[in-house]
Structure formats: structure tokens, C-alpha cells
N, CA, C and O atoms as CSV, one atom per row, in Angstrom:
chain,resi,resn,atom,element,x,y,z
A,1,MET,N,N,122.015,4.950,22.588
A,1,MET,CA,C,121.288,5.666,21.586
A,1,MET,C,C,120.090,4.855,21.170
A,1,MET,O,O,120.181,3.641,20.985
A,2,ALA,N,N,119.033,5.485,21.030
A,2,ALA,CA,C,117.555,4.870,20.845
A,2,ALA,C,C,117.637,4.523,19.366
A,2,ALA,O,O,118.180,5.199,18.493
A,3,ASN,N,N,117.011,3.360,19.227
A,3,ASN,CA,C,116.697,2.936,17.736
A,3,ASN,C,C,115.586,3.722,17.165
A,3,ASN,O,O,114.447,3.752,17.631
A,4,PRO,N,N,116.027,4.396,16.058
A,4,PRO,CA,C,115.003,5.285,15.290
A,4,PRO,C,C,113.742,4.502,14.939
A,4,PRO,O,O,112.667,5.100,14.926
A,5,ALA,N,N,113.809,3.125,14.636
A,5,ALA,CA,C,112.592,2.425,14.281
A,5,ALA,C,C,111.559,2.145,15.434
A,5,ALA,O,O,110.339,2.148,15.273
A,6,VAL,N,N,112.166,1.919,16.535
A,6,VAL,CA,C,111.460,1.824,17.781
A,6,VAL,C,C,110.667,3.163,18.258
A,6,VAL,O,O,109.500,3.207,18.647
A,7,THR,N,N,111.594,4.255,18.133
A,7,THR,CA,C,111.135,5.541,18.930
A,7,THR,C,C,110.701,6.522,17.828
A,7,THR,O,O,110.116,7.561,18.133
A,8,GLY,N,N,110.979,6.208,16.552
A,8,GLY,CA,C,110.704,7.170,15.521
A,8,GLY,C,C,109.120,7.285,15.426
A,8,GLY,O,O,108.344,6.419,15.829
A,9,SER,N,N,108.758,8.500,14.826
A,9,SER,CA,C,107.396,8.729,14.822
A,9,SER,C,C,106.762,8.202,13.527
A,9,SER,O,O,107.376,8.196,12.460
A,10,LEU,N,N,105.594,7.793,13.660
A,10,LEU,CA,C,104.967,7.192,12.375
A,10,LEU,C,C,104.466,8.238,11.515
A,10,LEU,O,O,104.005,9.282,11.975
A,11,PRO,N,N,104.552,7.964,10.157
A,11,PRO,CA,C,104.141,8.916,9.286
A,11,PRO,C,C,102.601,9.243,9.461
A,11,PRO,O,O,101.730,8.389,9.634
A,12,GLN,N,N,102.396,10.629,9.387
A,12,GLN,CA,C,100.938,10.956,9.506
A,12,GLN,C,C,100.251,10.646,8.170
A,12,GLN,O,O,100.830,10.807,7.095
A,13,PRO,N,N,98.946,10.177,8.285
A,13,PRO,CA,C,98.215,9.963,7.068
A,13,PRO,C,C,97.830,11.222,6.406
A,13,PRO,O,O,97.328,12.110,7.095
A,14,LEU,N,N,98.038,11.419,4.970
A,14,LEU,CA,C,97.553,12.513,4.374
A,14,LEU,C,C,96.200,12.636,4.152
A,14,LEU,O,O,95.664,11.565,3.865
A,15,SER,N,N,95.378,13.724,4.199
A,15,SER,CA,C,94.152,13.759,3.974
A,15,SER,C,C,93.679,13.464,2.545
A,15,SER,O,O,92.498,13.580,2.216
A,16,GLU,N,N,94.543,13.122,1.807
A,16,GLU,CA,C,94.340,12.694,0.254
A,16,GLU,C,C,94.168,11.079,0.080
A,16,GLU,O,O,93.750,10.585,-0.967
A,17,ASP,N,N,94.504,10.383,1.120
A,17,ASP,CA,C,94.574,9.033,1.180
A,17,ASP,C,C,93.111,8.502,1.231
A,17,ASP,O,O,92.302,8.917,2.061
A,18,GLY,N,N,92.805,7.503,0.237
A,18,GLY,CA,C,91.292,6.834,0.389
A,18,GLY,C,C,90.338,7.729,-0.112
A,18,GLY,O,O,90.643,8.752,-0.726
A,19,PHE,N,N,89.102,7.347,0.151
A,19,PHE,CA,C,87.956,8.141,-0.250
A,19,PHE,C,C,87.112,8.585,0.933
A,19,PHE,O,O,87.133,7.824,1.900
A,20,SER,N,N,86.414,9.623,1.018
A,20,SER,CA,C,85.603,10.142,2.010
A,20,SER,C,C,84.154,9.304,2.034
A,20,SER,O,O,83.811,8.564,1.112
A,21,ILE,N,N,83.432,9.520,3.131
A,21,ILE,CA,C,82.210,8.970,3.235
A,21,ILE,C,C,81.226,9.573,2.095
A,21,ILE,O,O,80.404,8.860,1.520
A,22,LEU,N,N,81.370,10.792,1.856
A,22,LEU,CA,C,80.585,11.495,0.929
A,22,LEU,C,C,80.906,10.905,-0.335
A,22,LEU,O,O,79.945,10.459,-0.961
A,23,GLU,N,N,82.130,10.793,-0.892
A,23,GLU,CA,C,82.529,10.149,-2.141
A,23,GLU,C,C,81.944,8.747,-2.346
A,23,GLU,O,O,81.403,8.434,-3.407
A,24,MET,N,N,82.052,7.985,-1.402
A,24,MET,CA,C,81.490,6.534,-1.416
A,24,MET,C,C,79.903,6.589,-1.591
A,24,MET,O,O,79.331,5.845,-2.387
A,25,ILE,N,N,79.277,7.452,-0.852
A,25,ILE,CA,C,77.770,7.521,-1.038
A,25,ILE,C,C,77.303,7.947,-2.396
A,25,ILE,O,O,76.336,7.448,-2.973
A,26,VAL,N,N,78.097,8.951,-2.886
A,26,VAL,CA,C,77.831,9.441,-4.289
A,26,VAL,C,C,78.110,8.451,-5.270
A,26,VAL,O,O,77.368,8.402,-6.251
A,27,ALA,N,N,79.213,7.524,-5.150
A,27,ALA,CA,C,79.655,6.532,-6.039
A,27,ALA,C,C,78.418,5.267,-6.078
A,27,ALA,O,O,77.887,4.805,-7.088
A,28,MET,N,N,78.178,4.910,-4.726
A,28,MET,CA,C,76.993,3.953,-4.594
A,28,MET,C,C,75.852,4.416,-5.195
A,28,MET,O,O,75.213,3.612,-5.875
A,29,THR,N,N,75.414,5.682,-5.075
A,29,THR,CA,C,74.063,6.131,-5.588
A,29,THR,C,C,74.124,5.953,-7.320
A,29,THR,O,O,73.296,5.362,-8.014
A,30,ILE,N,N,75.199,6.561,-7.711
A,30,ILE,CA,C,75.229,6.413,-9.268
A,30,ILE,C,C,75.245,4.857,-9.651
A,30,ILE,O,O,74.660,4.451,-10.656
A,31,LEU,N,N,75.910,4.064,-8.836
A,31,LEU,CA,C,75.888,2.640,-9.323
A,31,LEU,C,C,74.424,1.972,-9.158
A,31,LEU,O,O,73.969,1.133,-9.936
A,32,ALA,N,N,73.777,2.470,-8.041
A,32,ALA,CA,C,72.404,1.993,-7.965
A,32,ALA,C,C,71.578,2.392,-9.055
A,32,ALA,O,O,70.725,1.602,-9.459
A,33,LEU,N,N,71.730,3.650,-9.655
A,33,LEU,CA,C,70.904,4.305,-10.712
A,33,LEU,C,C,71.331,3.605,-11.910
A,33,LEU,O,O,70.386,3.299,-12.637
A,34,VAL,N,N,72.552,3.240,-12.354
A,34,VAL,CA,C,72.850,2.647,-13.395
A,34,VAL,C,C,72.326,1.106,-13.534
A,34,VAL,O,O,71.896,0.559,-14.549
A,35,LEU,N,N,72.490,0.546,-12.183
A,35,LEU,CA,C,71.883,-0.936,-12.304
A,35,LEU,C,C,70.535,-0.963,-12.366
A,35,LEU,O,O,70.032,-1.925,-12.945
A,36,GLY,N,N,69.702,0.016,-11.822
A,36,GLY,CA,C,68.141,0.262,-12.164
A,36,GLY,C,C,67.846,0.345,-13.524
A,36,GLY,O,O,67.082,-0.457,-14.061
A,37,ILE,N,N,68.435,1.324,-14.166
A,37,ILE,CA,C,68.320,1.539,-15.572
A,37,ILE,C,C,68.469,0.269,-16.417
A,37,ILE,O,O,67.644,-0.151,-17.228
A,38,ALA,N,N,69.650,-0.275,-16.099
A,38,ALA,CA,C,69.971,-1.545,-16.870
A,38,ALA,C,C,68.943,-2.685,-16.649
A,38,ALA,O,O,68.539,-3.391,-17.573
A,39,SER,N,N,68.567,-2.809,-15.417
A,39,SER,CA,C,67.584,-3.928,-15.241
A,39,SER,C,C,66.202,-3.675,-15.933
A,39,SER,O,O,65.526,-4.620,-16.342
A,40,GLN,N,N,65.818,-2.424,-16.047
A,40,GLN,CA,C,64.621,-1.986,-16.663
A,40,GLN,C,C,64.777,-2.240,-18.176
A,40,GLN,O,O,63.833,-2.673,-18.837
A,41,SER,N,N,65.890,-1.987,-18.674
A,41,SER,CA,C,66.142,-2.276,-20.130
A,41,SER,C,C,66.152,-3.778,-20.494
A,41,SER,O,O,65.787,-4.266,-21.564
A,42,ILE,N,N,66.609,-4.386,-19.473
A,42,ILE,CA,C,66.475,-6.052,-19.897
A,42,ILE,C,C,65.022,-6.481,-19.715
A,42,ILE,O,O,64.580,-7.391,-20.416
A,43,VAL,N,N,64.284,-5.890,-18.840
A,43,VAL,CA,C,62.879,-6.318,-18.757
A,43,VAL,C,C,62.209,-5.855,-19.893
A,43,VAL,O,O,61.430,-6.632,-20.444
A,44,LEU,N,N,62.378,-4.678,-20.364
A,44,LEU,CA,C,61.666,-4.120,-21.797
A,44,LEU,C,C,62.092,-5.057,-22.787
A,44,LEU,O,O,61.245,-5.525,-23.548
A,45,ALA,N,N,63.371,-5.415,-22.886
A,45,ALA,CA,C,63.823,-6.214,-24.056
A,45,ALA,C,C,63.173,-7.486,-24.076
A,45,ALA,O,O,62.722,-7.944,-25.126
A,46,SER,N,N,63.088,-8.140,-22.888
A,46,SER,CA,C,62.384,-9.550,-22.779
A,46,SER,C,C,60.870,-9.390,-23.151
A,46,SER,O,O,60.335,-10.352,-23.702
A,47,ARG,N,N,60.208,-8.381,-22.926
A,47,ARG,CA,C,58.816,-8.229,-23.270
A,47,ARG,C,C,58.898,-7.889,-24.713
A,47,ARG,O,O,57.941,-8.371,-25.321
A,48,SER,N,N,59.669,-7.262,-25.423
A,48,SER,CA,C,59.706,-7.033,-26.771
A,48,SER,C,C,60.074,-8.333,-27.425
A,48,SER,O,O,59.519,-8.623,-28.485
A,49,ILE,N,N,60.834,-9.028,-26.968
A,49,ILE,CA,C,61.067,-10.401,-27.580
A,49,ILE,C,C,59.882,-11.327,-27.702
A,49,ILE,O,O,59.616,-11.988,-28.706
A,50,ALA,N,N,59.127,-11.304,-26.456
A,50,ALA,CA,C,57.752,-12.100,-26.415
A,50,ALA,C,C,56.702,-11.641,-27.521
A,50,ALA,O,O,56.038,-12.391,-28.236
A,51,ALA,N,N,56.692,-10.338,-27.511
A,51,ALA,CA,C,55.682,-9.764,-28.427
A,51,ALA,C,C,56.087,-10.100,-29.917
A,51,ALA,O,O,55.271,-10.399,-30.789
A,52,ALA,N,N,57.459,-10.013,-30.097
A,52,ALA,CA,C,58.017,-10.358,-31.549
A,52,ALA,C,C,57.704,-11.804,-31.911
A,52,ALA,O,O,57.430,-12.150,-33.060
A,53,LYS,N,N,57.757,-12.606,-30.899
A,53,LYS,CA,C,57.644,-14.130,-31.164
A,53,LYS,C,C,56.248,-14.233,-31.535
A,53,LYS,O,O,55.963,-14.895,-32.533
A,54,ARG,N,N,55.260,-13.614,-30.800
A,54,ARG,CA,C,53.897,-13.801,-31.171
A,54,ARG,C,C,53.553,-13.257,-32.509
A,54,ARG,O,O,52.671,-13.795,-33.179
A,55,GLN,N,N,54.228,-12.180,-32.947
A,55,GLN,CA,C,53.996,-11.517,-34.236
A,55,GLN,C,C,54.531,-12.420,-35.333
A,55,GLN,O,O,53.939,-12.561,-36.403
A,56,VAL,N,N,55.686,-13.034,-35.028
A,56,VAL,CA,C,56.290,-13.951,-36.199
A,56,VAL,C,C,55.442,-15.207,-36.220
A,56,VAL,O,O,55.408,-15.766,-37.316
A,57,GLU,N,N,54.746,-15.770,-35.235
A,57,GLU,CA,C,53.989,-16.862,-35.306
A,57,GLU,C,C,52.604,-16.462,-36.161
A,57,GLU,O,O,52.129,-17.270,-36.959
A,58,ALA,N,N,52.103,-15.383,-35.971
A,58,ALA,CA,C,50.875,-14.817,-36.724
A,58,ALA,C,C,51.332,-14.729,-38.040
A,58,ALA,O,O,50.703,-15.318,-38.919
A,59,ALA,N,N,52.443,-14.012,-38.340
A,59,ALA,CA,C,53.040,-13.880,-39.793
A,59,ALA,C,C,53.175,-15.269,-40.470
A,59,ALA,O,O,52.843,-15.444,-41.642
A,60,ARG,N,N,53.663,-16.222,-39.701
A,60,ARG,CA,C,54.057,-17.536,-40.250
A,60,ARG,C,C,52.650,-18.113,-40.690
A,60,ARG,O,O,52.533,-18.646,-41.793
A,61,THR,N,N,51.711,-18.016,-39.919
A,61,THR,CA,C,50.422,-18.559,-40.264
A,61,THR,C,C,49.712,-17.861,-41.449
A,61,THR,O,O,49.006,-18.516,-42.217
A,62,VAL,N,N,49.894,-16.585,-41.590
A,62,VAL,CA,C,49.239,-15.885,-42.554
A,62,VAL,C,C,50.096,-16.259,-44.017
A,62,VAL,O,O,49.597,-16.553,-45.103
A,63,ARG,N,N,51.456,-16.150,-43.684
A,63,ARG,CA,C,52.279,-16.525,-44.972
A,63,ARG,C,C,51.916,-18.020,-45.455
A,63,ARG,O,O,52.015,-18.270,-46.656
A,64,MET,N,N,51.562,-18.869,-44.690
A,64,MET,CA,C,51.200,-20.279,-44.953
A,64,MET,C,C,49.887,-20.165,-45.759
A,64,MET,O,O,49.680,-20.803,-46.790
A,65,MET,N,N,49.025,-19.303,-45.203
A,65,MET,CA,C,47.701,-19.138,-45.865
A,65,MET,C,C,47.794,-18.543,-47.260
A,65,MET,O,O,47.163,-18.974,-48.225
A,66,LEU,N,N,48.578,-17.585,-47.282
A,66,LEU,CA,C,48.774,-16.950,-48.739
A,66,LEU,C,C,49.566,-17.859,-49.634
A,66,LEU,O,O,49.331,-17.928,-50.841
A,67,ALA,N,N,50.513,-18.563,-49.034
A,67,ALA,CA,C,51.007,-19.679,-50.012
A,67,ALA,C,C,50.079,-20.609,-50.509
A,67,ALA,O,O,50.066,-20.961,-51.689
A,68,ASP,N,N,49.318,-21.009,-49.670
A,68,ASP,CA,C,48.153,-21.897,-49.982
A,68,ASP,C,C,47.256,-21.494,-50.824
A,68,ASP,O,O,46.733,-22.257,-51.637
A,69,TYR,N,N,46.938,-20.065,-50.709
A,69,TYR,CA,C,45.977,-19.440,-51.588
A,69,TYR,C,C,46.538,-19.162,-53.070
A,69,TYR,O,O,45.869,-19.246,-54.100
A,70,GLN,N,N,47.774,-18.847,-52.986
A,70,GLN,CA,C,48.421,-18.707,-54.351
A,70,GLN,C,C,48.566,-20.260,-55.181
A,70,GLN,O,O,48.502,-20.378,-56.405
A,71,ALA,N,N,48.738,-21.203,-54.370
A,71,ALA,CA,C,48.914,-22.505,-54.932
A,71,ALA,C,C,47.620,-22.983,-55.500
A,71,ALA,O,O,47.583,-23.643,-56.539
A,72,ARG,N,N,46.541,-22.646,-54.806
A,72,ARG,CA,C,45.152,-23.151,-55.192
A,72,ARG,C,C,44.400,-22.339,-55.907
A,72,ARG,O,O,43.313,-22.720,-56.344
A,73,ALA,N,N,44.901,-21.046,-56.135
A,73,ALA,CA,C,44.259,-20.066,-57.051
A,73,ALA,C,C,42.751,-20.019,-56.861
A,73,ALA,O,O,41.945,-20.451,-57.685
A,74,GLN,N,N,42.433,-19.430,-55.645
A,74,GLN,CA,C,41.003,-19.136,-55.197
A,74,GLN,C,C,40.152,-20.338,-55.078
A,74,GLN,O,O,38.960,-20.163,-55.335
A,75,THR,N,N,40.560,-21.612,-54.714
A,75,THR,CA,C,39.731,-22.657,-54.541
A,75,THR,C,C,39.391,-22.449,-52.954
A,75,THR,O,O,39.773,-21.511,-52.254
A,76,ALA,N,N,38.621,-23.499,-52.584
A,76,ALA,CA,C,38.116,-23.348,-51.209
A,76,ALA,C,C,39.400,-23.459,-50.139
A,76,ALA,O,O,40.246,-24.352,-50.143
A,77,ALA,N,N,39.323,-22.301,-49.209
A,77,ALA,CA,C,40.410,-22.197,-48.280
A,77,ALA,C,C,40.137,-23.220,-47.071
A,77,ALA,O,O,39.357,-24.171,-47.136
A,78,GLN,N,N,40.854,-22.891,-46.046
A,78,GLN,CA,C,40.791,-23.667,-44.830
A,78,GLN,C,C,39.256,-23.381,-44.277
A,78,GLN,O,O,38.746,-22.260,-44.306
A,79,PRO,N,N,38.625,-24.517,-43.788
A,79,PRO,CA,C,37.207,-24.440,-43.191
A,79,PRO,C,C,37.168,-23.265,-42.199
A,79,PRO,O,O,37.969,-23.186,-41.267
A,80,GLY,N,N,36.178,-22.328,-42.441
A,80,GLY,CA,C,35.874,-21.376,-41.485
A,80,GLY,C,C,36.666,-19.965,-41.898
A,80,GLY,O,O,36.389,-18.858,-41.435
A,81,TRP,N,N,37.491,-20.191,-42.664
A,81,TRP,CA,C,38.422,-18.837,-43.058
A,81,TRP,C,C,37.855,-18.249,-44.367
A,81,TRP,O,O,37.408,-18.963,-45.265
A,82,THR,N,N,37.898,-16.997,-44.415
A,82,THR,CA,C,37.644,-16.227,-45.586
A,82,THR,C,C,38.666,-15.433,-46.121
A,82,THR,O,O,39.214,-14.705,-45.292
A,83,LEU,N,N,39.024,-15.377,-47.120
A,83,LEU,CA,C,40.216,-14.703,-47.843
A,83,LEU,C,C,39.680,-13.642,-49.009
A,83,LEU,O,O,39.202,-14.071,-50.059
A,84,LYS,N,N,39.786,-12.427,-48.772
A,84,LYS,CA,C,39.334,-11.593,-49.926
A,84,LYS,C,C,40.625,-10.663,-50.221
A,84,LYS,O,O,41.442,-10.282,-49.383
A,85,THR,N,N,40.620,-10.381,-51.635
A,85,THR,CA,C,41.882,-9.533,-52.075
A,85,THR,C,C,41.267,-8.444,-52.923
A,85,THR,O,O,40.169,-8.458,-53.480
A,86,ARG,N,N,42.226,-7.457,-52.913
A,86,ARG,CA,C,41.699,-6.392,-53.727
A,86,ARG,C,C,42.973,-5.688,-54.212
A,86,ARG,O,O,43.882,-5.465,-53.413
A,87,THR,N,N,43.064,-5.330,-55.508
A,87,THR,CA,C,44.370,-4.612,-55.998
A,87,THR,C,C,44.174,-3.152,-55.930
A,87,THR,O,O,43.170,-2.584,-56.359
A,88,ILE,N,N,45.308,-2.497,-55.299
A,88,ILE,CA,C,45.300,-1.135,-55.181
A,88,ILE,C,C,46.409,-0.404,-55.715
A,88,ILE,O,O,47.548,-0.840,-55.545
A,89,ASP,N,N,46.191,0.725,-56.382
A,89,ASP,CA,C,47.357,1.487,-56.819
A,89,ASP,C,C,47.827,2.433,-55.857
A,89,ASP,O,O,47.093,3.327,-55.434
A,90,VAL,N,N,49.149,2.267,-55.446
A,90,VAL,CA,C,49.773,3.040,-54.479
A,90,VAL,C,C,50.987,3.640,-55.346
A,90,VAL,O,O,51.694,2.906,-56.035
A,91,ALA,N,N,51.167,4.973,-55.263
A,91,ALA,CA,C,52.122,5.803,-55.917
A,91,ALA,C,C,52.370,5.223,-57.360
A,91,ALA,O,O,51.598,5.417,-58.298
A,92,LYS,N,N,53.477,4.525,-57.430
A,92,LYS,CA,C,53.878,3.997,-58.868
A,92,LYS,C,C,53.776,2.359,-58.864
A,92,LYS,O,O,54.246,1.657,-59.759
A,93,ALA,N,N,53.149,1.912,-57.816
A,93,ALA,CA,C,53.305,0.394,-57.717
A,93,ALA,C,C,51.971,-0.015,-57.489
A,93,ALA,O,O,51.129,0.804,-57.120
A,94,LYS,N,N,51.654,-1.409,-57.707
A,94,LYS,CA,C,50.205,-1.802,-57.441
A,94,LYS,C,C,50.559,-2.990,-56.408
A,94,LYS,O,O,51.418,-3.861,-56.546
A,95,VAL,N,N,49.656,-2.789,-55.323
A,95,VAL,CA,C,49.632,-3.773,-54.208
A,95,VAL,C,C,48.397,-4.590,-54.091
A,95,VAL,O,O,47.350,-4.148,-54.564
A,96,THR,N,N,48.430,-5.692,-53.529
A,96,THR,CA,C,47.082,-6.327,-53.288
A,96,THR,C,C,46.931,-6.359,-51.792
A,96,THR,O,O,47.729,-6.852,-50.996
A,97,ALA,N,N,45.747,-5.737,-51.516
A,97,ALA,CA,C,45.220,-5.969,-49.928
A,97,ALA,C,C,44.697,-7.173,-49.848
A,97,ALA,O,O,43.942,-7.599,-50.722
A,98,VAL,N,N,45.083,-7.952,-48.650
A,98,VAL,CA,C,44.561,-9.401,-48.462
A,98,VAL,C,C,43.896,-9.151,-47.172
A,98,VAL,O,O,44.613,-8.600,-46.336
A,99,LEU,N,N,42.669,-9.433,-46.811
A,99,LEU,CA,C,41.902,-9.455,-45.653
A,99,LEU,C,C,41.594,-11.101,-45.435
A,99,LEU,O,O,41.038,-11.791,-46.289
A,100,ILE,N,N,42.030,-11.561,-44.216
A,100,ILE,CA,C,41.877,-12.773,-43.898
A,100,ILE,C,C,40.974,-12.833,-42.677
A,100,ILE,O,O,41.309,-12.169,-41.696
A,101,GLU,N,N,39.851,-13.569,-42.636
A,101,GLU,CA,C,39.067,-13.419,-41.520
A,101,GLU,C,C,38.504,-14.754,-41.106
A,101,GLU,O,O,38.450,-15.670,-41.926
A,102,LYS,N,N,38.078,-14.903,-39.855
A,102,LYS,CA,C,37.577,-16.097,-39.299
A,102,LYS,C,C,36.319,-15.843,-38.288
A,102,LYS,O,O,36.487,-15.447,-37.135
A,103,PRO,N,N,35.189,-16.086,-38.789
A,103,PRO,CA,C,34.011,-15.641,-37.796
A,103,PRO,C,C,34.283,-15.826,-36.397
A,103,PRO,O,O,33.916,-14.951,-35.612
A,104,GLY,N,N,34.954,-16.980,-35.931
A,104,GLY,CA,C,35.039,-17.212,-34.623
A,104,GLY,C,C,36.133,-16.162,-33.891
A,104,GLY,O,O,36.259,-16.083,-32.669
A,105,GLY,N,N,36.858,-15.414,-34.812
A,105,GLY,CA,C,37.885,-14.463,-34.304
A,105,GLY,C,C,39.123,-15.040,-33.895
A,105,GLY,O,O,39.487,-14.844,-32.736
A,106,ALA,N,N,39.845,-15.740,-34.686
A,106,ALA,CA,C,41.199,-16.401,-34.398
A,106,ALA,C,C,42.192,-15.389,-33.831
A,106,ALA,O,O,42.903,-15.629,-32.856
A,107,PHE,N,N,42.189,-14.169,-34.554
A,107,PHE,CA,C,42.955,-12.946,-34.093
A,107,PHE,C,C,42.250,-12.171,-33.088
A,107,PHE,O,O,41.027,-12.039,-33.068
A,108,PRO,N,N,43.097,-11.639,-32.216
A,108,PRO,CA,C,42.221,-10.651,-31.236
A,108,PRO,C,C,41.375,-9.642,-31.849
A,108,PRO,O,O,40.422,-9.217,-31.196
A,109,SER,N,N,41.632,-9.142,-33.180
A,109,SER,CA,C,40.765,-8.157,-33.768
A,109,SER,C,C,39.705,-8.863,-34.437
A,109,SER,O,O,38.706,-8.239,-34.793
A,110,GLY,N,N,39.833,-10.294,-34.679
A,110,GLY,CA,C,38.861,-10.926,-35.657
A,110,GLY,C,C,39.128,-10.997,-37.043
A,110,GLY,O,O,38.459,-11.672,-37.826
A,111,SER,N,N,40.133,-10.281,-37.357
A,111,SER,CA,C,40.636,-10.375,-38.864
A,111,SER,C,C,42.189,-9.765,-38.901
A,111,SER,O,O,42.759,-9.110,-38.029
A,112,PHE,N,N,42.661,-10.180,-40.150
A,112,PHE,CA,C,44.171,-9.817,-40.380
A,112,PHE,C,C,44.270,-9.280,-41.876
A,112,PHE,O,O,43.932,-9.922,-42.871
A,113,LEU,N,N,44.790,-7.993,-41.861
A,113,LEU,CA,C,44.814,-7.293,-43.049
A,113,LEU,C,C,46.390,-7.018,-43.370
A,113,LEU,O,O,47.069,-6.418,-42.537
A,114,THR,N,N,46.916,-7.440,-44.512
A,114,THR,CA,C,48.206,-7.267,-44.989
A,114,THR,C,C,48.152,-6.750,-46.466
A,114,THR,O,O,47.157,-6.850,-47.184
A,115,PHE,N,N,49.269,-6.220,-46.808
A,115,PHE,CA,C,49.525,-5.775,-48.222
A,115,PHE,C,C,50.691,-6.641,-48.848
A,115,PHE,O,O,51.731,-6.800,-48.207
A,116,VAL,N,N,50.542,-7.124,-49.929
A,116,VAL,CA,C,51.569,-7.751,-50.639
A,116,VAL,C,C,51.756,-7.219,-52.106
A,116,VAL,O,O,50.781,-6.729,-52.676
A,117,PRO,N,N,52.952,-7.297,-52.728
A,117,PRO,CA,C,52.967,-6.781,-54.121
A,117,PRO,C,C,52.105,-7.521,-55.040
A,117,PRO,O,O,52.024,-8.743,-54.916
A,118,ALA,N,N,51.415,-6.871,-56.002
A,118,ALA,CA,C,50.566,-7.357,-56.980
A,118,ALA,C,C,51.212,-8.326,-57.814
A,118,ALA,O,O,52.313,-8.041,-58.285
A,119,GLN,N,N,50.689,-9.417,-58.059
A,119,GLN,CA,C,51.241,-10.420,-59.003
A,119,GLN,C,C,50.258,-10.901,-59.965
A,119,GLN,O,O,49.141,-11.278,-59.610
A,120,GLY,N,N,50.657,-10.896,-61.187
A,120,GLY,CA,C,49.907,-11.414,-62.267
A,120,GLY,C,C,48.682,-10.413,-62.539
A,120,GLY,O,O,48.784,-9.226,-62.227
A,121,PRO,N,N,47.420,-10.976,-63.181
A,121,PRO,CA,C,46.289,-10.115,-63.435
A,121,PRO,C,C,45.727,-9.516,-62.164
A,121,PRO,O,O,45.872,-10.097,-61.089
A,122,ALA,N,N,45.082,-8.350,-62.272
A,122,ALA,CA,C,44.450,-7.738,-61.139
A,122,ALA,C,C,43.237,-8.512,-60.682
A,122,ALA,O,O,42.431,-8.961,-61.496
A,123,ALA,N,N,43.105,-8.671,-59.338
A,123,ALA,CA,C,41.970,-9.385,-58.711
A,123,ALA,C,C,40.909,-8.391,-58.579
A,123,ALA,O,O,41.237,-7.207,-58.491
A,124,PRO,N,N,39.740,-8.707,-58.556
A,124,PRO,CA,C,38.548,-7.783,-58.398
A,124,PRO,C,C,38.466,-7.392,-56.856
A,124,PRO,O,O,37.576,-6.641,-56.456
């Protein structure tokens, strides 16, 4: 009598076992698209962070100048800088427009304009 383990037939693979080449190509294509989009998002985020850091530094400089301006109450500002203010009525509130300029052009546009809530008596 023959041993069934030796002479027995091997089980035939079913067509549902594993993935086909087409399924693998589609899966790899989707993975490549997702990784490409993710990498572009990371690059965009890093550029935004760098721009935000530059804006924070500029805002910090302006905030220091405004604090110095308020502390000295329109005495001489830093050499070369001019600071002009004007109170404006906006809706139901008053704001002060502050223009900071330096003839040499410290900022890319040559001047910095910001608005702060009006404090105390109106400035001309």
C-alpha cells in the first residue's frame, strides 16, 4: 500500500490566494501619490514656518518701537526712524494708525503701517 503523504496530490492553489500584479501596481501607484502629496505638504509647511518667523521678528521690532514710543511720549525716537500716528474712527471704535519709516528702507517696502486701539487723547 502506498503512503498517501508521498503519493498524494498536492493541493492546487486557489486563484484567490495572494495579490495579482495589477493589484500590486495599483497599490504602489496610490502609495506613491500619497507620499508625494505628503512631502509637498511638509515643504509648504516649512516655508510657512520660515515666513512666520520673519514676520514675528518684524512684529517684535515694531512692538518694541511702539512701547518705546508710548514710554517716551513722542520724544526723539531711534536715530533715522520716523514715527507718525493718526487716530481714525472705524465703525464704533477708534484706532490709531501708526506709520514707522526709515529713509534707508529697513523693511522691504521702506515703511511699516499698523493699527492699534486708540489710547488716551486723540493724536493729530
